[in-house]
C-alpha positions as CSV (number, residue, x, y, z in Angstrom):
1,X,11.2,52.0,-12.9
2,X,13.2,55.2,-13.3
3,X,12.0,58.2,-11.5
4,X,11.6,61.4,-13.3
5,X,14.8,63.0,-12.0
6,X,16.9,60.1,-13.1
7,X,15.2,59.8,-16.5
8,X,15.9,63.4,-17.1
9,X,19.6,62.9,-16.1
10,X,20.0,60.0,-18.3
11,X,18.3,61.8,-21.3
12,X,20.5,64.8,-20.7
13,X,23.7,62.5,-21.0
14,X,22.4,60.8,-24.2
15,X,21.3,64.1,-25.9
16,X,24.3,66.0,-24.7
17,X,26.8,63.4,-25.7
18,X,25.0,63.0,-29.0
19,X,25.1,66.7,-29.8
20,X,28.7,67.1,-28.6
21,X,30.0,64.4,-30.9
22,X,27.9,65.5,-33.9
23,X,29.5,68.9,-33.6
24,X,32.9,67.8,-32.8
25,X,33.4,64.7,-35.0
26,X,31.3,66.6,-37.6
27,X,33.9,69.3,-37.8
28,X,36.6,66.7,-38.4
29,X,34.6,65.4,-41.4
30,X,33.8,68.8,-42.7
31,X,37.5,69.6,-42.5
32,X,38.1,66.7,-44.9
33,X,35.3,67.6,-47.1
34,X,36.5,71.2,-47.5
35,X,40.2,70.2,-48.0
36,X,41.2,71.4,-44.6
37,X,39.4,74.9,-44.5
38,X,38.2,74.1,-40.8
39,X,41.7,73.5,-39.6
40,X,43.0,72.4,-36.3
41,X,41.9,75.6,-34.6
42,X,38.4,75.2,-36.0
43,X,38.0,71.5,-34.9
44,X,39.3,72.6,-31.5
45,X,36.8,75.4,-31.2
46,X,33.9,73.2,-32.4
47,X,34.6,70.8,-29.7
48,X,35.3,73.3,-26.9
49,X,32.4,75.7,-27.7
50,X,29.9,72.7,-28.0
51,X,31.0,71.4,-24.8
52,X,30.9,74.7,-23.0
53,X,27.3,75.2,-24.0
54,X,26.1,71.7,-23.3
55,X,27.9,71.3,-20.0
56,X,26.5,74.6,-18.8
57,X,23.0,73.8,-20.0
58,X,22.8,70.3,-18.8
59,X,25.0,70.7,-15.8
60,X,22.2,71.2,-13.3
61,X,20.4,68.2,-14.7
62,X,23.0,65.4,-15.0
63,X,26.3,67.2,-14.3
64,X,26.9,67.6,-17.9
65,X,29.5,64.7,-18.1
66,X,29.3,63.3,-21.6
67,X,32.4,61.3,-20.9
68,X,32.9,57.9,-19.1
69,X,36.4,59.0,-17.9
70,X,34.8,62.0,-16.3
71,X,32.1,59.9,-14.8
72,X,34.7,57.5,-13.3
73,X,36.5,60.5,-12.0
74,X,33.4,61.8,-10.3
75,X,32.8,58.4,-8.8
76,X,36.3,58.2,-7.3
77,X,35.8,61.7,-5.5
78,X,32.4,60.5,-4.3
79,X,30.2,62.7,-6.4
80,X,28.5,59.9,-8.3
81,X,27.2,56.6,-6.9
82,X,28.2,53.3,-8.5
83,X,24.9,52.4,-10.1
84,X,24.2,55.9,-11.2
85,X,27.7,56.1,-12.8
86,X,27.2,52.9,-14.6
87,X,23.8,54.2,-16.0
88,X,25.4,57.5,-17.1
89,X,28.2,55.6,-19.0
90,X,25.6,53.5,-20.8
91,X,23.7,56.6,-21.7
92,X,27.0,58.3,-22.9
93,X,27.8,55.4,-25.2
94,X,24.4,55.3,-26.6
95,X,24.4,58.9,-27.4
96,X,27.9,58.5,-29.0
97,X,26.9,55.5,-31.1
98,X,23.9,57.5,-32.3
99,X,26.2,60.4,-33.3
100,X,28.5,58.1,-35.1
101,X,25.7,56.6,-37.3
102,X,24.1,59.9,-37.9
103,X,27.4,61.3,-39.2
104,X,27.8,58.3,-41.4
105,X,24.4,58.7,-43.0
106,X,24.9,62.6,-43.3
107,X,28.2,62.4,-45.0
108,X,27.9,59.5,-47.4
109,X,29.5,56.8,-45.3
110,X,27.1,54.3,-46.6
111,X,28.0,55.1,-50.2
112,X,30.8,53.4,-52.1
113,X,33.8,55.5,-53.0
114,X,35.9,58.1,-51.3
115,X,33.4,60.1,-49.4
116,X,34.4,62.8,-46.9
117,X,33.3,60.5,-44.1
118,X,35.7,57.7,-45.4
119,X,38.5,60.2,-45.9
120,X,38.1,61.5,-42.2
121,X,37.7,58.1,-40.8
122,X,34.3,58.7,-39.7
123,X,35.5,61.5,-37.5
124,X,37.1,59.0,-35.2
125,X,40.3,59.9,-33.4
126,X,43.4,58.0,-34.6
127,X,47.2,57.8,-33.9
128,X,49.5,59.8,-36.0
129,X,51.7,57.8,-38.4
130,X,54.6,56.3,-36.5
131,X,53.2,57.0,-33.0
132,X,53.3,53.9,-30.8
133,X,50.3,52.7,-28.8
134,X,52.2,53.2,-25.7
135,X,52.9,56.9,-26.6
136,X,49.4,57.3,-27.6
137,X,48.1,56.0,-24.3
138,X,50.5,58.5,-22.5
139,X,49.3,61.4,-24.6
140,X,45.7,60.6,-24.0
141,X,46.3,60.3,-20.2
142,X,48.0,63.6,-19.9
143,X,45.2,65.4,-22.0
144,X,42.4,63.8,-20.0
145,X,44.1,64.6,-16.8
146,X,44.0,68.4,-17.7
147,X,40.2,68.0,-18.6
148,X,39.5,66.2,-15.4
149,X,41.2,68.8,-13.3
150,X,39.1,71.4,-15.1
151,X,36.0,69.5,-14.4
152,X,36.8,68.7,-10.6
153,X,38.5,71.9,-9.7
154,X,36.5,74.5,-11.6
155,X,33.0,73.0,-11.9
156,X,32.6,70.6,-8.8
157,X,34.7,72.2,-6.2
158,X,32.6,74.7,-4.2
159,X,35.6,77.0,-3.7
160,X,36.0,77.7,-7.4
161,X,34.2,80.5,-9.2
162,X,31.1,79.3,-11.0
163,X,31.4,79.9,-14.7
164,X,29.5,77.0,-16.0
165,X,31.4,74.9,-18.5
166,X,33.7,77.6,-19.7
167,X,36.9,76.5,-18.2
168,X,36.1,72.9,-19.3
169,X,35.6,74.1,-22.8
170,X,39.0,75.9,-22.7
171,X,40.7,72.7,-21.5
172,X,39.3,70.7,-24.5
173,X,40.4,73.5,-27.0
174,X,43.8,73.5,-25.5
175,X,44.1,69.7,-25.6
176,X,43.1,69.5,-29.2
177,X,45.4,72.2,-30.3
178,X,48.3,70.1,-28.8
179,X,47.1,66.6,-29.0
180,X,45.0,66.6,-32.0
181,X,47.8,66.0,-34.5
182,X,49.1,63.0,-32.3
183,X,46.1,61.1,-31.2
184,X,43.1,63.0,-32.2
185,X,42.8,64.3,-28.6
186,X,39.8,62.1,-27.7
187,X,40.1,62.5,-23.9
188,X,37.0,60.4,-23.8
189,X,36.3,56.8,-24.6
190,X,32.8,57.6,-25.9
191,X,34.3,60.1,-28.3
192,X,36.3,57.4,-29.9
193,X,33.6,54.6,-29.5
194,X,30.7,56.1,-31.3
195,X,32.5,57.2,-34.6
196,X,34.7,54.1,-34.4
197,X,31.7,51.8,-34.0
198,X,29.9,53.5,-37.0
199,X,33.1,53.2,-39.1
200,X,33.5,49.5,-38.2
201,X,37.0,49.8,-36.8
202,X,37.4,49.3,-33.1
203,X,41.1,48.6,-33.3
204,X,42.0,51.7,-31.3
205,X,40.3,50.5,-28.0
206,X,43.5,50.1,-26.0
207,X,44.6,53.6,-26.6
208,X,41.2,55.3,-26.4
209,X,39.9,53.5,-23.4
210,X,43.1,52.9,-21.2
211,X,44.6,56.3,-21.9
212,X,41.6,58.6,-20.9
213,X,40.7,56.3,-17.9
214,X,44.3,56.4,-16.6
215,X,44.5,60.2,-16.8
216,X,41.1,60.7,-15.1
217,X,41.9,58.3,-12.3
218,X,45.3,59.8,-11.7
219,X,43.6,63.4,-11.6
220,X,40.7,62.2,-9.5
221,X,42.8,60.5,-6.9
222,X,45.1,63.5,-6.4
223,X,42.1,65.8,-6.0
224,X,40.6,63.4,-3.5
225,X,43.7,63.0,-1.4
226,X,45.5,66.3,-1.9
227,X,43.3,69.1,-3.2
228,X,39.8,68.4,-1.9
229,X,38.0,70.5,0.6
230,X,38.7,69.5,4.2
């Protein structure tokens, strides 16, 4: 049986991930619905600001991770135990799936025809036309490395100034501004998984699982062996 503290942490990961993706992926769909009025900057701000609020609010409860790649990074630096990390990842994927299906319902994804949901691909990240999977993996790895450094060096490291999830949100905004047109800048296997599952297209698994995990692992190992407190 789960104790109250663990139950609260898992609930925080489910709810936080759900809200983060409803806002972030929702912005992508609204951009399609309005003919591009939200724009790349609007999509980036929606993701970054939502994450700033949610990571700050849920941080004291679960760490405000909302990202399997971040959870793996925290595990590698010894901040999350193995079984705890696995539970967090399951909670994140559950929140992501719920977000994907809520967006499908809200934006006409169950209806026939060219709905905003269909035009936006359910809000799921995808590769730009002509971009290879290898390049996509590399882009996602670099973007996720920046996000992971933001988490480990500004939120986890006790030497850093404590500003909630602000710097993490900034990292997400910057990543989407540069990586959004290339890969959708998922930086997060769950960010891809939830909308892609609801859409019924999991063909991007290689890019959006391997890329973020590679970037997170590289960043976490460098923090552990080069930049950690002694």
